[in-house]
Every structure is written in structure tokens, then in C-alpha cells.
Backbone as CSV, one residue per row, in Angstrom:
resi,resn,N_x,N_y,N_z,CA_x,CA_y,CA_z,C_x,C_y,C_z
1,VAL,11.780,30.290,-13.384,13.120,30.769,-13.121,13.088,32.282,-13.145
2,LEU,13.588,32.909,-12.101,13.624,34.361,-12.036,14.908,34.869,-12.676
3,THR,14.765,35.855,-13.554,15.920,36.514,-14.158,15.657,38.008,-14.129
4,LYS,16.676,38.818,-14.498,16.470,40.265,-14.552,15.434,40.621,-15.601
5,ALA,15.336,39.820,-16.655,14.386,40.114,-17.724,12.939,39.971,-17.248
6,ASN,12.637,38.968,-16.459,11.244,38.788,-16.043,10.976,39.289,-14.615
7,TYR,11.994,39.864,-13.982,11.824,40.423,-12.655,12.660,41.694,-12.582
8,PRO,12.258,42.741,-13.353,13.084,43.940,-13.478,13.256,44.704,-12.159
9,GLY,14.423,45.354,-12.064,14.690,46.224,-10.923,15.274,45.513,-9.723
10,LYS,15.308,44.223,-9.709,15.829,43.471,-8.575,16.878,42.482,-9.077
11,SER,17.719,42.091,-8.183,18.644,41.007,-8.514,17.853,39.710,-8.565
12,PRO,18.182,38.842,-9.496,17.446,37.568,-9.519,17.668,36.802,-8.214
13,ALA,16.571,36.353,-7.632,16.653,35.651,-6.359,16.855,34.158,-6.546
14,LEU,16.550,33.671,-7.732,16.562,32.236,-7.928,16.983,31.922,-9.349
15,LYS,17.898,31.004,-9.511,18.321,30.555,-10.835,18.356,29.044,-10.839
16,THR,17.191,28.466,-10.771,17.107,27.010,-10.742,15.804,26.575,-11.377
17,GLY,15.713,25.309,-11.669,14.475,24.756,-12.203,13.568,24.321,-11.075
18,PHE,12.628,23.445,-11.412,11.666,22.945,-10.451,12.392,22.232,-9.318
19,SER,12.052,22.556,-8.103,12.721,21.934,-6.964,11.875,20.870,-6.290
20,GLY,10.664,20.653,-6.767,9.813,19.609,-6.197,9.186,20.024,-4.888
21,TYR,8.692,19.062,-4.153,8.069,19.335,-2.870,8.347,18.158,-1.947
22,ASN,8.244,18.422,-0.662,8.432,17.351,0.302,7.187,16.489,0.332
23,GLY,7.389,15.224,0.315,6.266,14.299,0.366,6.746,12.960,0.859
24,ALA,5.816,12.055,1.051,6.189,10.736,1.530,5.131,9.724,1.158
25,SER,5.577,8.531,0.837,4.633,7.447,0.597,4.276,6.831,1.937
26,GLY,3.185,6.131,1.959,2.752,5.499,3.194,1.574,4.587,2.956
27,LEU,1.071,4.028,4.031,-0.130,3.215,3.989,-1.247,4.039,4.621
28,TYR,-2.396,4.038,3.959,-3.493,4.926,4.343,-4.766,4.155,4.657
29,VAL,-5.544,4.723,5.574,-6.885,4.217,5.865,-7.862,5.356,5.615
30,PRO,-9.085,5.022,5.184,-10.083,6.071,4.958,-10.422,6.807,6.256
31,GLU,-10.791,8.057,6.090,-11.166,8.876,7.245,-12.324,8.262,8.027
32,TYR,-13.286,7.627,7.319,-14.420,7.025,8.020,-13.958,5.878,8.923
33,THR,-12.877,5.210,8.565,-12.320,4.170,9.431,-11.723,4.809,10.675
34,MET,-10.964,5.890,10.473,-10.334,6.583,11.604,-11.377,7.149,12.567
35,ALA,-12.492,7.614,12.040,-13.532,8.185,12.899,-14.109,7.133,13.841
36,GLU,-14.218,5.917,13.343,-14.790,4.836,14.144,-13.742,4.093,14.972
37,TYR,-12.515,4.021,14.429,-11.434,3.273,15.079,-10.185,4.157,15.140
38,PRO,-10.121,5.077,16.093,-9.057,6.085,16.109,-7.639,5.543,16.293
39,PHE,-7.477,4.347,16.815,-6.131,3.820,17.017,-5.487,3.315,15.727
40,PHE,-6.193,3.400,14.615,-5.593,3.024,13.336,-4.448,3.953,12.960
41,ILE,-4.278,5.023,13.677,-3.218,5.979,13.370,-1.833,5.342,13.506
42,THR,-1.720,4.231,14.204,-0.434,3.580,14.384,-0.480,2.122,13.938
43,PHE,0.618,1.662,13.384,0.700,0.287,12.898,0.483,-0.727,14.020
44,GLU,0.774,-0.337,15.261,0.646,-1.271,16.373,-0.785,-1.752,16.575
45,SER,-1.758,-0.945,16.137,-3.152,-1.381,16.259,-3.385,-2.647,15.452
46,MET,-2.614,-2.832,14.383,-2.795,-3.999,13.523,-2.175,-5.255,14.121
47,SER,-1.221,-5.090,14.999,-0.596,-6.266,15.601,-1.107,-6.546,17.012
48,ARG,-1.686,-5.548,17.669,-2.095,-5.717,19.073,-3.601,-5.716,19.295
49,LEU,-4.362,-5.275,18.298,-5.810,-5.195,18.472,-6.499,-6.076,17.423
50,PRO,-6.801,-7.325,17.771,-7.395,-8.248,16.800,-8.694,-7.730,16.192
51,GLU,-9.459,-6.964,16.956,-10.714,-6.441,16.425,-10.479,-5.444,15.291
52,TYR,-9.325,-4.778,15.296,-8.990,-3.869,14.207,-8.627,-4.653,12.941
53,MET,-7.794,-5.666,13.103,-7.409,-6.480,11.942,-8.615,-7.157,11.315
54,ALA,-9.595,-7.515,12.124,-10.779,-8.209,11.625,-11.578,-7.361,10.631
55,LEU,-11.368,-6.058,10.643,-12.131,-5.165,9.771,-11.718,-5.242,8.299
56,PHE,-10.464,-5.579,8.051,-9.947,-5.551,6.686,-10.444,-6.733,5.868
57,PRO,-10.460,-6.581,4.534,-10.869,-7.707,3.690,-9.900,-8.877,3.849
58,PRO,-10.410,-10.104,3.823,-9.528,-11.269,3.914,-8.549,-11.312,2.743
59,ALA,-7.408,-11.954,2.970,-6.436,-12.140,1.890,-7.119,-12.810,0.707
60,PHE,-6.718,-12.418,-0.477,-7.235,-12.950,-1.740,-8.695,-12.569,-1.995
61,SER,-9.148,-11.449,-1.432,-10.514,-10.966,-1.679,-10.645,-10.278,-3.034
62,LEU,-9.615,-9.553,-3.422,-9.680,-8.770,-4.657,-9.732,-9.711,-5.855
63,PRO,-10.717,-9.541,-6.733,-10.778,-10.404,-7.920,-9.495,-10.300,-8.741
64,CYS,-9.051,-11.413,-9.258,-7.763,-11.465,-9.957,-7.695,-10.509,-11.147
65,GLU,-8.822,-10.217,-11.781,-8.830,-9.312,-12.939,-8.291,-7.934,-12.595
66,ASN,-8.357,-7.565,-11.315,-7.858,-6.261,-10.882,-6.343,-6.226,-10.717
67,MET,-5.679,-7.365,-10.900,-4.235,-7.428,-10.674,-3.454,-7.883,-11.903
68,THR,-4.122,-8.019,-13.037,-3.443,-8.493,-14.242,-2.807,-7.350,-15.009
69,VAL,-1.676,-7.645,-15.634,-0.956,-6.658,-16.436,-1.659,-6.470,-17.779
70,ASP,-2.020,-7.568,-18.434,-2.666,-7.544,-19.741,-4.031,-8.207,-19.611
71,ASN,-5.092,-7.403,-19.695,-6.451,-7.931,-19.498,-6.798,-9.038,-20.482
72,SER,-6.250,-8.979,-21.696,-6.601,-9.975,-22.714,-6.048,-11.362,-22.385
73,LYS,-5.016,-11.446,-21.567,-4.422,-12.742,-21.209,-5.148,-13.407,-20.046
74,GLY,-5.863,-12.633,-19.250,-6.605,-13.195,-18.130,-5.742,-13.465,-16.908
75,CYS,-6.322,-14.217,-15.977,-5.693,-14.497,-14.685,-4.825,-15.750,-14.784
76,VAL,-3.656,-15.583,-15.349,-2.728,-16.701,-15.507,-1.367,-16.308,-14.938
77,ALA,-0.610,-17.315,-14.507,0.731,-17.072,-13.979,1.553,-16.304,-15.007
78,GLY,2.316,-15.341,-14.540,3.140,-14.514,-15.414,2.440,-13.250,-15.876
79,ASN,1.140,-13.106,-15.595,0.386,-11.939,-16.036,-0.045,-11.047,-14.862
80,TYR,0.570,-11.235,-13.707,0.271,-10.391,-12.556,1.445,-9.452,-12.312
81,TYR,1.163,-8.291,-11.754,2.240,-7.347,-11.429,3.254,-7.977,-10.486
82,CYS,2.780,-8.770,-9.559,3.664,-9.409,-8.593,4.616,-10.400,-9.268
83,ASP,4.218,-11.000,-10.358,5.029,-12.018,-11.030,6.318,-11.475,-11.619
84,THR,6.412,-10.164,-11.776,7.603,-9.579,-12.393,8.759,-9.454,-11.408
85,ASN,8.537,-9.796,-10.157,9.566,-9.668,-9.130,9.821,-10.999,-8.450
86,LEU,11.053,-11.190,-8.023,11.406,-12.382,-7.261,11.672,-11.960,-5.829
87,TRP,11.083,-12.668,-4.899,11.235,-12.361,-3.489,11.908,-13.552,-2.833
88,SER,12.861,-13.308,-1.966,13.599,-14.420,-1.370,12.884,-15.063,-0.179
89,ARG,12.092,-14.300,0.569,11.460,-14.855,1.778,9.949,-14.950,1.667
90,SER,9.433,-14.741,0.492,7.991,-14.751,0.299,7.710,-15.201,-1.125
91,THR,6.434,-15.278,-1.467,6.075,-15.729,-2.803,5.018,-14.821,-3.401
92,CYS,4.869,-14.929,-4.699,3.749,-14.299,-5.391,2.760,-15.400,-5.726
93,ASP,1.536,-15.208,-5.311,0.505,-16.217,-5.518,-0.746,-15.514,-6.022
94,ARG,-1.113,-15.794,-7.253,-2.319,-15.201,-7.867,-2.371,-13.687,-7.708
95,GLY,-1.246,-13.035,-7.936,-1.189,-11.578,-7.901,-0.897,-10.967,-6.549
96,HIS,-0.813,-11.782,-5.523,-0.551,-11.303,-4.164,0.865,-11.647,-3.733
97,TRP,1.500,-10.692,-3.065,2.752,-10.984,-2.372,2.351,-11.592,-1.032
98,VAL,2.887,-12.766,-0.731,2.495,-13.499,0.463,3.722,-13.677,1.359
99,PRO,3.740,-13.019,2.527,4.891,-13.143,3.433,4.890,-14.503,4.128
100,PRO,6.009,-14.873,4.741,6.101,-16.178,5.414,5.011,-16.419,6.452
101,GLN,4.617,-15.370,7.186,3.606,-15.564,8.233,2.220,-15.865,7.667
102,CYS,2.047,-15.755,6.360,0.768,-16.085,5.723,0.875,-17.345,4.857
103,GLN,1.969,-18.062,4.983,2.188,-19.276,4.197,2.088,-20.513,5.079
104,GLY,1.739,-21.623,4.472,1.727,-22.897,5.179,0.536,-23.063,6.097
105,THR,0.696,-23.954,7.050,-0.377,-24.300,7.980,0.006,-23.869,9.387
106,ASP,-0.977,-23.336,10.106,-0.758,-22.933,11.491,-0.695,-24.186,12.363
107,PRO,0.425,-24.389,13.088,0.551,-25.610,13.898,-0.501,-25.718,15.000
108,GLY,-0.934,-24.593,15.534,-1.906,-24.623,16.633,-3.300,-25.037,16.214
109,SER,-3.734,-24.586,15.044,-5.116,-24.847,14.637,-5.228,-25.802,13.450
110,GLY,-4.136,-25.981,12.733,-4.189,-26.812,11.535,-4.777,-26.089,10.333
111,ARG,-5.202,-24.829,10.524,-5.779,-24.040,9.423,-4.670,-23.419,8.594
112,PRO,-4.946,-23.118,7.321,-3.946,-22.394,6.525,-3.678,-21.029,7.162
113,ARG,-2.409,-20.658,7.267,-2.054,-19.371,7.873,-2.674,-18.201,7.116
114,VAL,-2.818,-18.345,5.814,-3.372,-17.250,5.021,-4.797,-16.910,5.462
115,SER,-5.486,-17.860,6.104,-6.844,-17.577,6.578,-6.849,-16.548,7.711
116,PHE,-5.685,-16.312,8.342,-5.574,-15.295,9.387,-5.131,-13.955,8.809
117,CYS,-4.804,-13.916,7.518,-4.209,-12.726,6.910,-5.244,-11.873,6.194
118,LYS,-4.923,-10.615,6.069,-5.801,-9.638,5.436,-5.126,-9.082,4.189
119,GLU,-5.887,-8.314,3.419,-5.396,-7.801,2.140,-5.117,-6.310,2.217
120,LEU,-3.995,-5.920,1.647,-3.573,-4.526,1.572,-3.434,-4.196,0.090
121,ILE,-3.988,-3.073,-0.349,-3.996,-2.715,-1.771,-2.769,-1.863,-2.099
122,MET,-1.964,-2.351,-3.036,-0.747,-1.668,-3.477,-0.860,-1.344,-4.965
123,VAL,0.059,-0.502,-5.458,0.042,-0.135,-6.875,0.958,-1.051,-7.680
124,ASP,2.254,-0.976,-7.411,3.233,-1.707,-8.210,4.390,-2.118,-7.313
125,PRO,4.896,-3.352,-7.453,6.003,-3.769,-6.594,7.281,-2.978,-6.824
126,ASN,7.362,-2.243,-7.925,8.548,-1.433,-8.200,8.483,-0.052,-7.543
127,TRP,7.358,0.294,-6.956,7.240,1.564,-6.238,7.705,1.312,-4.810
128,ASP,8.635,2.115,-4.327,9.202,1.919,-2.993,9.665,0.469,-2.845
129,THR,10.416,0.008,-3.809,10.775,-1.396,-3.943,11.184,-2.030,-2.621
130,GLY,10.408,-3.001,-2.184,10.710,-3.778,-0.998,10.452,-3.086,0.327
131,PHE,10.151,-1.783,0.324,10.021,-1.072,1.595,8.830,-1.569,2.413
132,PHE,7.641,-1.562,1.802,6.452,-1.959,2.558,6.426,-3.470,2.791
133,GLU,6.988,-4.213,1.861,7.139,-5.643,2.084,8.040,-5.868,3.307
134,GLY,9.102,-5.065,3.409,9.999,-5.135,4.565,9.298,-4.773,5.863
135,GLN,8.416,-3.776,5.803,7.648,-3.390,7.003,6.763,-4.553,7.459
136,ILE,6.111,-5.204,6.493,5.234,-6.335,6.811,6.051,-7.452,7.471
137,LEU,7.245,-7.709,6.919,8.107,-8.750,7.481,8.637,-8.357,8.863
138,MET,9.168,-7.143,8.971,9.807,-6.713,10.208,8.829,-6.685,11.387
139,PHE,7.616,-6.192,11.131,6.642,-6.064,12.215,5.693,-7.258,12.288
140,LYS,5.950,-8.269,11.440,5.165,-9.512,11.439,3.668,-9.243,11.334
141,LEU,3.312,-8.354,10.414,1.910,-8.029,10.190,1.304,-9.048,9.228
142,ASN,0.108,-9.494,9.523,-0.549,-10.531,8.720,-1.298,-9.926,7.538
143,PHE,-0.523,-9.463,6.564,-1.092,-8.894,5.344,-0.475,-9.546,4.119
144,THR,-1.311,-9.776,3.122,-0.821,-10.049,1.780,-0.978,-8.739,1.016
145,LEU,-0.165,-8.530,-0.005,-0.229,-7.290,-0.771,-0.772,-7.585,-2.163
146,ALA,-1.830,-6.903,-2.539,-2.445,-7.060,-3.856,-2.018,-5.883,-4.726
147,TYR,-1.273,-6.156,-5.806,-0.776,-5.107,-6.700,-1.729,-4.947,-7.881
148,THR,-2.239,-3.736,-8.059,-3.246,-3.499,-9.096,-2.712,-2.797,-10.336
149,GLY,-1.535,-2.190,-10.256,-1.052,-1.364,-11.356,-1.661,0.021,-11.275
150,THR,-1.076,0.968,-11.977,-1.499,2.368,-11.857,-2.892,2.634,-12.415
151,THR,-3.281,1.939,-13.450,-4.570,2.202,-14.091,-5.744,1.746,-13.236
152,LYS,-5.651,0.574,-12.653,-6.775,0.009,-11.902,-6.822,0.463,-10.442
153,PHE,-5.697,0.934,-9.921,-5.604,1.275,-8.504,-6.692,2.239,-8.027
154,PRO,-6.868,3.409,-8.678,-7.889,4.339,-8.164,-9.288,3.729,-8.168
155,THR,-9.624,2.980,-9.193,-10.946,2.372,-9.280,-11.156,1.370,-8.157
156,VAL,-10.150,0.551,-7.893,-10.252,-0.451,-6.826,-10.459,0.226,-5.472
157,VAL,-9.632,1.209,-5.155,-9.734,1.893,-3.860,-11.078,2.608,-3.734
158,LEU,-11.488,3.323,-4.767,-12.753,4.062,-4.707,-13.954,3.131,-4.614
159,ASP,-13.847,1.936,-5.204,-14.929,0.960,-5.095,-15.089,0.501,-3.646
160,TYR,-13.984,0.197,-2.985,-14.055,-0.168,-1.567,-14.658,0.986,-0.758
161,MET,-14.225,2.193,-1.056,-14.691,3.350,-0.293,-16.173,3.640,-0.540
162,ALA,-16.639,3.416,-1.747,-18.055,3.636,-2.048,-18.932,2.718,-1.203
163,ARG,-18.399,1.543,-0.878,-19.124,0.590,-0.035,-18.823,0.794,1.450
164,LYS,-18.012,1.816,1.760,-17.604,2.119,3.146,-16.913,0.919,3.799
165,GLN,-16.183,0.157,2.993,-15.442,-0.978,3.523,-14.102,-0.485,4.049
166,HIS,-13.687,-1.026,5.162,-12.413,-0.650,5.767,-11.290,-1.279,4.950
167,ILE,-10.354,-0.452,4.493,-9.222,-0.940,3.709,-7.952,-0.227,4.138
168,LEU,-6.852,-0.827,3.770,-5.538,-0.223,3.940,-4.930,-0.205,2.553
169,PHE,-4.427,0.969,2.133,-3.901,1.073,0.778,-2.681,1.976,0.722
170,TYR,-1.897,1.778,-0.331,-0.695,2.563,-0.583,-1.100,3.964,-1.036
171,GLY,-0.323,4.950,-0.640,-0.562,6.304,-1.117,0.679,7.156,-0.981
172,PHE,0.626,8.311,-1.592,1.712,9.274,-1.531,1.114,10.626,-1.214
173,TYR,1.647,11.276,-0.198,1.158,12.607,0.159,2.202,13.628,-0.237
174,PRO,1.822,14.695,-0.920,0.506,15.292,-1.091,-0.178,14.983,-2.424
175,ASP,-0.176,13.762,-2.869,-0.851,13.391,-4.109,-2.344,13.705,-4.024
176,SER,-2.903,14.195,-5.127,-4.310,14.605,-5.130,-5.252,13.436,-4.862
177,PHE,-4.867,12.213,-5.251,-5.748,11.069,-5.003,-5.926,10.836,-3.503
178,VAL,-4.843,10.830,-2.758,-4.927,10.619,-1.311,-5.730,11.743,-0.667
179,VAL,-5.490,12.968,-1.094,-6.219,14.121,-0.539,-7.709,13.986,-0.840
180,SER,-8.049,13.605,-2.070,-9.463,13.517,-2.457,-10.195,12.387,-1.741
181,THR,-9.476,11.350,-1.321,-10.133,10.247,-0.606,-10.283,10.519,0.880
182,LYS,-9.718,11.622,1.337,-9.793,11.983,2.757,-9.306,10.824,3.630
183,SER,-8.118,10.368,3.312,-7.536,9.251,4.042,-6.405,9.725,4.937
184,LYS,-6.107,8.931,5.944,-5.067,9.266,6.914,-3.938,8.247,6.848
185,ARG,-2.735,8.751,6.992,-1.554,7.895,6.937,-1.375,7.154,8.263
186,VAL,-1.085,5.868,8.161,-0.804,5.056,9.344,0.642,5.281,9.738
187,GLY,0.884,5.529,11.011,2.239,5.810,11.487,3.062,4.537,11.690
188,PHE,4.193,4.489,11.040,5.194,3.440,11.241,6.453,4.111,11.773
189,PRO,7.320,3.379,12.462,8.565,3.990,12.922,9.370,4.533,11.747
190,THR,10.005,5.675,11.937,10.810,6.290,10.884,12.089,5.482,10.686
191,PRO,12.405,5.141,9.424,13.657,4.407,9.192,14.870,5.230,9.625
192,THR,15.881,4.562,10.147,17.108,5.199,10.566,18.267,4.491,9.890
193,PRO,19.474,5.085,9.881,20.616,4.387,9.268,20.877,3.019,9.886
194,GLU,20.588,2.859,11.185,20.809,1.587,11.844,19.740,0.564,11.495
195,CYS,18.540,1.045,11.097,17.416,0.147,10.831,16.771,0.540,9.522
């Protein structure tokens, strides 16, 4: 805070506390993925380019231990981050949020729909509550969301990156974690008052 006492000879230019910075949450892909598959810059690549979707880990790939709230309780119902929320059009299954398009059986093939779905790494369902789940529903993207909690999230993402595995994960820019991973934000349409 600038005052006459700490900025002598001038009128104080500012009398306020911390004003924060502009930033935004989003879904990110590693830079090495973008270098090889440049169309990942837009969400449409995930719905229109099957070869792009094929790169991501299958749904339910993340070991359940990475999604538990209390490690001492183990992988049991009620001990996942996802279990703390109720969703009206989807379910929580073994720590994953599962949208309708990943539930049940595909009428054309008879295979479970979840076998066509991929995994997206999230932190907590209370962060940007319902926003990314809404994006998955609105754009009919075949993703389940794996919630790891704040403590395990960096380790999970960095483990995938150490293996150069293609992943999609939650992030906030200009957070130092996203910057340090050299990841790029996937473009989704900007929300408007009408939508």
C-alpha cells in the first residue's frame, strides 16, 4: 500500500490491498503432446479426431489409491473425493465421475460404453464446481474424471509426464505448477450469459 510515509514527495497513488491477478482454470495437455498433435489446442479434436482420443489413458486407469481422501481407509465407497458430491445426471464410481455417455452398454456393439471413454485428471469436485463436468456433458466428450485431491495431484500428473504419456488434466494459469509442466490450455468456447 502506497502512503505519503513510504512514498515521500508524491501523492499516494494507491490505497488498496492486494488486487490479485487475472487468471483462468482450464484443461491442459503437455507440451510434448501439442508438439506431436497440434490440433489438441481445441476441444473439437477430442470429439472429431478418434486418433487423438485414442492417446489418452482409458477410463479407470488411475489406481484407486490416488483418489482416496484417507489413505488408511483404503479404496472403499465413501472414501473418494468424488463420493462427497451428488450428481443428478451422472455417478461416482470408484473415485471417478462418470457421465451418461460412459454408462451402460453401447447398443451398436454390446460393449460397455465406459470402454470407449478416457480418463481426465482433476483435483477436487469442489473446484470450479460442476463447470468441467458441464463441459463434458454439453460437448458429449467421452471422459471420466478422476479426482486426486490437492496433495496427490502434482505427483500423479508428473508421473504421467515422466513416462511421456499423453494426458489431459485440470490446471490454473498462471499457477507455477502449470507453468513448470510446460503445458498448454485446451480451448473451449467462452461461457456467455446465454450459455
